[in-house]
N, C-alpha and C positions, 0 to 999 in steps of 0.2 A: 593841352599837353597830351601826347600820345602815351597811353598806358603801357607799362613795361612789365612783362610777366616775371615772377621770381626766378624762373630758370634762365631767361634772357639776361636778367640783371646779374646773376652769378657768372654767366658766360662773359659779359662785358667786364666784370671785375677781374676775372681770370685773364682775359685778353690784355687788359690794361697792365696788370701785374707782369705778364709775360713780355709785353712791349718794353716796359721800364727796365726789366732785367736785361733784355736783349741789347738795348742801347748801351748800357754800361759794359756788357760783355764784349761787344764789337769795339767800343772805344778803348777798353783796357788792352785788348789785343794790339791795336794799332799804337797805343801809347808805349807799350813795352817794346815793340819792334823798333819804333823810331827813336825812343830814348836810349836804348842800349846800343843801337847803331851809332848814335851820336857820341856815345862813350867809347867807341872803337871796338866793340865786341865783334867777333867774327860771325859769319852767317850760321856756321855750325853751332856756335855757342848760343846764339839767339834761338835757333831751332830747338836746342835742348831745353830751353826754358818752357816749351810747350809740351814736352814729352809726357810729363805727369798729367797735364791737363787732359790729354787724349786717353792715357791709360786708365785714369780714375773714372773716365766716362763709362768704360766697360763695367767696372766693379759697381759703380753707383747705380746704373740702370738695373742691374741684376738684383741688388739688395734693396734699392729704393722702391721697386714695384711691390716687393713683399712688405716693406715698411708702410707704404701708402695704404695697402689693403688692411693692415692691422690698426693703424692710428688715424687714418683719414688723409685725404689728399690736401685738405686745407693746411694740415700741419706740415706735410712734406714740402709743399710749396713755400710756406713761410719759413721753414727751416732752410730751404735753398736761398731765399733772400737774406736771411740772417748770416749764413756762411759767406755769401758774396760780400757783405759789409765787412766781415772780419778779414777776408782776403784783401779788400781795398785798404783797410786799416794797416795791414802788415806792410804795405808799400809806402806808408807815411813815416817810416823810420828815417834816420839820417842817411844821406847818400852813401856813406862809407859802409853801411850795413847791407846795402843792396847787392849782395854777392849772388852768384849764379844759384847756389843751393837754396838761399833764402827766397829768391824770386821763384824758383821751381816749386818750393813749398807753397807759396802764395798762389801760384797757377794751379797747383793740385787742388787747393781749396776751392778755387774758382771753377775748376772742372767738375768737382763734386756738386757745387751749388747749381751750375748750369743744367746738369742732367737731372737733378732733383726737381728743378723748376719746370723743365721741359716735359719730363715724364708725368708730372702732376697735371700740367695744363692739358696735355693730349688725352690723358685718362679721364679728366673731369668732364670733357665734352660728351663722352659716352654716357655718363650718368645724367646729363641734362637733356640729351636728345635721344630718345629710345623709341622702339616700336617699328614694325615693318613698314608702316605707312610714312615714316619720316626719314627714310634713308637718304633721299635726295637732299633734304635739309641738313642732315648730318654731314654729307659729302661737302656741301657748301661751307659749313661751319669749320670743318677740319681744314679745308683748302685755304680759307681766309686766315685762320690762326697760323698755319704753317707758312703761307706766303708772306703775310705781314711780318712775321718774325724774321725771315731772311732779308726782306727789304730793309727793316730797321737795323739789322746787323750791318748791312752796307752803309746805312746812314751813320751808324756808330763808328765805322772806320773814319769817315770824314770828321765826325765829332771829336774823336780822339786826337786827330791831327790839329784841329782848330783849338781845342783846349790846351794842348801842349804848347802851341805857338803863343796863345794869349796869357795863360796862367802859369806855365811851367809844369813840370812833372808833379810836384807835390800839390800845387793848387788844383790841377786837373783831377787828381785822385780824390782830394778832399771834397770838391764839388760833387763828384759822382757818389761818394759815400753818403754825403748829407742828403742828396736827392733820393737815393735808394732807401735811406732810413725813414723818410716821410712815407714812401710807398709801402714799406714794410708795416708801419703803424696802421695805415689805412686797411691793408690786407688782413692784419690780425683782427680788426674790428668788423669788417664787412663780409669776409668769406664764411659760408655756411659751415657749421661745426662738424657735421657728420658726412661731409662730402667724400664719396668714394670708399667709405669704410665697409669692409666685407661683413656680412651677417655672421658668418662663421670664421673666426680668426684663423688664417692660414698658418701652417707650420713652415719652418725654414726650408724644408725639403721641397716645398711647393714653388720655389723660385724658378724651377725649370718647367717650361710649359708642357702640358699634357695634350695640347690641341695639335692635331696633325696640320691643320691649315696655318696656325700661327708658326709652327716650326718650319714649314715650307716657305712661308712668306719671309721669315727671319733669314733663312739661308739666301733667298733671292736679294734681300736688302743688303746683306753683307757684301755680296759680289757687286751689287749696283753701286754702292758708295765707294768701294775700293776702286772701281773702274773710273770714277771721277777723280779721286784724290791721287791716283797713281800718276797722273800727269799734271793736275791742276795745282797741287800744293807746293811742290818744289820746282818741277821741270819748267812750267810756264813762266813764273816770275824770273827765274834765272835765265831762261832763254830770251825773254824780252829785254832783260838788262844787258846780257853779254852779247847776244847776236844781233839784236835790233838797236842797241845803244840807248835804251830808255833809261832815264834817271829814276831814283827811288820814288819820287812824288808821282811821276807819270805812271809807273807800274802800280803803285798803291791806289791811285785814282781810277785806273782802268779796272782793277780787280774789285774795288768797291762798287763801281757802276755795274759791273757784271753781276755781283751779288744782289744789288737792288733790282735789276731787271729780272733776275732769276726768281726773286720773291714775288714780283708782280705777276709773272706767268703762273707761278704756283697757285696764287689766289684766283686766277682766271681759269684754272684747269677744268672745273665743272662745265664751263661754257665751251672750252676747246674740245672736250671729249664728247660733246654733243648732247642733244635733248631728244626726248621721245614723248610725243603728244604734248609738247609744251613744257614738260617737266624735265628736271635734270636726270640724265640717264645714269643709273647706279652701276658703277664699274664691276666687272667680273673677270674671270680668267682670260677670256679672249681679248678684252680691252688691254689688260696688263701685258699680254704676249705681243699684241700689235705694236704698242708704244715702245717696248724694249727692243723689238726687231728694228724699228725705225732708228732708234738710238745707236744700236750696234754697228750700223753701217758708217756712221759719221767719223769716228776716229780712224777706221780703216781707210776711208777715202782720203782723209787729211794726211795720213802717213804715206799713202801711195803718191799723192801729189807732191809732198815735200821731198820724198826720195827722188822724184822725177825732176827736181830742180825748180818747182813752181814758186812764185813769189809768196813768202810767208806772211806778208802784210795782208794778202787776200785770203790765203787758204788757212793760215793758223788763226788769225783774228776773226775772220768771217766764220770759220768752223767753230771757234769758241762760243760765239753768240748763238749759233744754231744749236750746238750741243747743249748749251745752258737752257735754251727754251724747251727742247725735247726732254732733257733730263728733269726739268722742273715738273713737267706733266707726269713723268714716271714717279717722281718722288711724292707728288700729291695723291696719285692713285694708290700707292703703297700706304701712305699715311691714313687714307680713308679705310683701306681694307683691314689694317690692323685694328682700328677702332671698331669696325664692323664685326670682325671675327672674335674679338675679345669677349670673354665671359662677362655677363652683366654684374655678377657678384664678385667683387675683388678684381675689377677691370685692370687695375694697375699692375697686377702680376703678369698678365699677358703683354701689356704695353711695355712694361719694364724689360721683359725678356727680349722683346723685339728691338727696342732701342739699345739694348746691350749688343745685339748683332750689328746694328747701325754703327755704334761706336767702334766695335772691333773692325768693321770694314774701313772706317776712316783711319784707324791706327795702322792697319795693314797697308792701305793705299799710301799713307804718308811715308812709311818706311821704304816701300817699294819705289816710290817716286824718287827718293834720294839715291837709292842703290842703282836703279836702272839708268837714271839720267847720268850719274857719274861714270858708270861703266860703258854704257852703250848709246846714250844720247836721247833726244826727244822722241825720235821715231819709235824706238823700242818701247817707250812709255805708252805711246798711242796704240801700237799693236797689242800690247799687254792689256790695255783698256778694252779693246775690242774683244779679246779673248775672255775677259771677265764678264763682259756683257753677253757673250755667247752662253756662258754658264748660267747667267741670270735668265736668259731666254729659255734654256732647257728646263731649269727648275720651275719656271712659271707655269709650264704645262701641267704640273702636278697640283696646282691650286684648285680649289673647288670650282665647279663650272659657274655657279651663280654666287 
């Protein structure tokens, strides 16, 4: 048997914990969409069910980073799992109780749980892999954790649809809650008790980052994720349904496949960004600038071709796959840089602040996607995406050189 170091064992426990949570998170999202669509809810009503999910991501990341530094990342990670179990249990009430406000409250709980779990997992990697000579390994670990999470989220979309078909809504939710309960018990037992706890307990005012590098990267991250969601969240699925005539299952399967492929590319980012003397090349400012410049051109080209009357089957769908691949590399680069820039003591403070910006970008992109598509159409969303990427490009020049 190959010996496993204590640090690697903790990394594997954290990753397994994150995987289990992500599967239920993706499955729950698909369950809610399909179930309430079958009940005859409008698209706007279904979208409203996820409003608190995104909003509480902003709040949770900001406060969760401070909480993790004070009480330990093992506790915030387990707290996230526990809250997700409560959110699932809230959906096991009689069908007559499943009103929009009730489900919005359950989704708010799920949003809090998701961001507590994600912040804890990303922060914990920094505490397990440290030192200047191990930055290439840190990049690989972060890319694997990030990429596998998104791949499993896509798998969760398929899982949600399958469970709904086989077991019905209540049966599907019950199976997920029981499975997560087992993972939670294992996590409570196996995770290191002092994981990520700061030596000096931070005060609440410390939730805002004092690091110039973290602040710049957070601003870039906000614009980066807004540039994706401004056309991907609402505009793309509605366009595929209305203009290309796809049914709900085809749209859902395509988006799930896109998320899975996106996660795979994220995990492969250390290979795609190159090696130096046989070792993984540690990303810096110029690598971040190069990849966002490449991404910036894609929505502009797609918008230009669609405006010229090009076949959307080629230019929209092909552009989506290419955008997803390049975006995945950008996302992995940023995910490494925040762990790299974060302070060793109380790492979750910086990581929480950064993912607060990430959540704010998703929220902004989601709102803009609906407004721009309804008023001006898909092309406006694509041009706006390119403009947000131009902002990301400009901000990235202010990152530290190395």
